[in-house]
N, C-alpha and C positions, 0 to 999 in steps of 0.2 A: 618543723623547720621549713622555712621558705627557701626555694632554690631557683636560680635562674635557669630557664629551660635549655640553654645552650652550654651549660657547664658539664664537666665530666667528673668522675670520681677523683677524690683527692690523691695526689701522688704521695709517695713516702716522705714524710716530714721529719726533720731532726730538731727543729726549733719552732716553738709556738710563742709568739709575741702578743701580749695582751695590754690594751689600754686599761685604765682603771675606772675613772668616772664615766658612767653610762655603759660600761662593758662588764667589768667585774662587779662594781657596786650597783645596787638597785636604786630606785628613785628615792629611797629613804637613806641612801648613802651607807647601806649595809652590804656585807658580803655573806650571801646565804650559804647554808650548809650544802645545798645541792651544787653550788658553784665550787665550793671547797672540794667536794668529792669528785667533781668533773676534772678539776686541775690535778688532783692527786692521781687520778686514773691515767691522765696523759703522762705525768712524770713517771709513774710506775712502768709505763710502756717504753721508757728510755728516751722520751722526747724532752729536751730542755724547755723550760718555761721561763720567760723573761718579761718583766713589766716595763712598759714604755708609756710614760704619763707626762702630762703637763704639770702635775703636782710638784711641789718642792720635795727634796729628798726626805726631810724629816716627816712630812705628811705621808710619804709612801711606805715608810718602815712598818707601820701597823698592818697594812694590807699584805705586805710580803710575809710578815710573821703569821698572819691568819691563814695564809695559803701554804705555808711551809716552804716558800721559795727562798733558795739560798744563792742563786746566781745574781750577778750585779744588777743594779737598778738603774734604768735609763729615765732620768727625771728632767723637769723643765723643758719638755718637748725635745729632748736630745742634747741639751746644752751641758748637762752634768751627769756623769756616770760614776757611781760609787759602789763599793763593796760593803754590804750590810754587816758582815761578820766583824770587821774592824774599822769601818767607815773610811777606808782608804779611797782616795780619788783616783779613778782610772782614766778619766778624760774630762776636760773642761774647756769649753769654747772661749775664744778670745776675740774681742772687737779689734778692728784695725785702728791704727793711731788716729786719735782725734774724733773717731766716729761716735763713740758713746757720748762724749761731751756735746757734740752737735745735736745728737738725738735728744738728750735731756733738755737742752736749751729750746728745742723746737716744741717739745711736749709742754713745757712751762709757758712758752709764748702763746700756745694755743688754748691756754686756760685749764690745762689738765695737770695731774700730779704724776710724777714718775715713781715707780717702785722698782728697785734694782736688786736682783738676786746676787748673793756672793757665796762662795764656798767656805762658809764660816760655821759649820755645824759644831765643830769642836769648841768654838768661842761662845756658843750659846745663842747665837742669833742667825737669821736666815736672809734678811733683806734690809735695804737702806731706804729711808723715806725722809721727807722734809718735816713732817709733823704727824702726831698720832691723833690729832683732833681735826675735825672739819667744821668750819664756821657754820652756824645756823643760816639757813637760806630761805628766801621767800617761797611761798607756796608755788609749786610747779617747777622749782629749780632742781627737783630730783631728776628731771630730764637731763641734767648735766652729769649725772652719775654720782652725785654726792652721797646718796644713801648707800649705794653699793660699796664705795670706797670706805665710808665710815664703818660699815659692817666688817669689812676685811681688816681694817686697822684695829678695831676693837677686839675682834676675835684673836688676832695675832700680835697684840701689842707687846707681849713678852718676848717676841722673836724679832723685834725691830731694832735697828740701829738708827737713831734719829739725828739728822744733821740739817739744820735750817738752811745752810748754804750749799746744800747738795747740788743745786743747779750751777754753782760756781766752782766747786771743788768735788769732782766725781771720784769716789774711792777706787782704789785698785782692786783687781780680782773679781770685778763684776763680769758675769758670763751671759746674763740675759736679764730681762725685765718686762714690765708691762705698764700700761695705763688703763684706767677703767672709766667707762661712761656708757651712755646710750648707744644703740647700734649705729645710727647714722654718724654720730660724732666719732666713734672708733673707726668706722670705715673711712671717714674723711682723714683721720690722723694716719691711718695705714697708707692711704694714697699719697698724702703729703710726704711721709717718710720715704716711700718708694721713690718719689720724684727728687727729694732732696739728697738722697744717699743711694744713687743707682748702683746696683751690683754689690752693695756692701752689707745688706741686711736680709734676714729671713723674717718675714712678717705674716701674721694671720690674725684675724679677728674672730673670736669665739664667744658664745654665751657662757658665762661662768656657771659651772654646774652646782656650786655651793653658795654663791653670793648673788646679790642683785646686779643687774646691768651686764655689760659686755666687756671683754678684755682685748685690747690690742697687744698681742704678745710679740716681743722683740728679741731677736738673737742675731749673732753674726751670720753672714751669708753662708749658705750651704749647710746650716745646722737644722736638722729635722729629726724626728724620731727614727726615720730610716737610716740616717747617717750614723746615729748611735747604735742601731741594731747591727749595721754592717761592720762597725769597728769591733764588736764582739764576735760576730760570725766569722770574720776573717781569722781572728785569733784561734777560733775553735775548728777551723777547717770546714765550715758549713757554707754551701752555696746559696745564693738568693732563691734558687728553685726549690730548695729544701726548707724554706721558711714559710710558715703560715702566720699572717698578721691579722688581728681582729680589733676593730674599733668602731667609733660612732660619730666622730666630729671631724672638722676640716683639718685639724692638725694630725689626723691619722691618715690622710689621703696619700702622702708620699709612700708610707710603708704598705698600705693596702694595694696601691698601684704596682709597686715594685716587687713585692713578695711573690713567691711561687704560687701561693694561694692567699688571696685577699678576701677577708670575710667582714661583712657589715652586720652589726646588730640590727634587729628589726626596728629599733627606735632611732636609728642613725639619721643624720641629716641627708637630704635628697642627693647632694653631690656624692656622698659616701655610698649610698645605696646604688647609685648609677655606676660607680667605679668598681664595685666589688665583684668578685667571681661567684661568691655565694652569699646568701642572706639567711641569717638564723633568727631564732626567737628574740623577743625584746628583753631588756635588762630585768624587767619585773617578772618575766616568765622563764628565768634561768636559761637564757640563750646559750650560755657556755656549755650546758649539757649537750646541746645540739652540736657544738663545735667538737666536743670529745667524741660524740657518735660519728661525726663526719670523718675524723682522723683515724678512729680505731674501730669503727663499726658499732652498732647498738650493743649495749650491755647484754 
């Protein structure tokens, strides 16, 4: 375990919040037995364990089942919270009037494609897009993110609701979305959306853990993993000081900064490493075993 020299022993925690990709899963997108055992040990000690992920709800269910986690799932970086036992929606973000329509128009005008998440698990699909195919492009045009988007759409084609006129008629019930492309293009899109919709959006650009290219993720203002965590914690009577949050990427920063104990995986982005109270082992070294040891003491 790596530890910042000015940190102190972990206070008593009542809630452990875990990111999924890069934290629970290793670089092969697997959940190791050692990680399962570490989470089980924390739960057996009476500490609640909640997943807070950028993944879609449907994608999070197998991870929760593997870990035996029964508490609600915070998905889409805080924009959707659902209960796995009956798939009931506990919280869903909403864009302000006209905001999403403007965002989609700007994405399309910039030459990118919008992918919009909706709370449609029971209907058999998860997102809206304009097409499932990406036109062949000249050599080098992969820099526009075409390969990453094509891979995403192909792998998830059965979970898409396709509407060619999506940019003209935005569906109701959309709570978040993203566009995909190379790093500089997505940072430019993020900056443009910040300027065009001041104080109305929550935005971050992250490297997709399972697909090519980068994703500019878009949600209503104030929506983060931490906002989702606190909506559950308040209901359970848990204070921020009693929460430990673990993650590796920039969408984990709000919860790592605000939690009583913020922990970065050893493979975390530099900004996350700098913000964390503690640093543990890498995802491929079962860093969550270190987390369990930190909270409960070595086995």
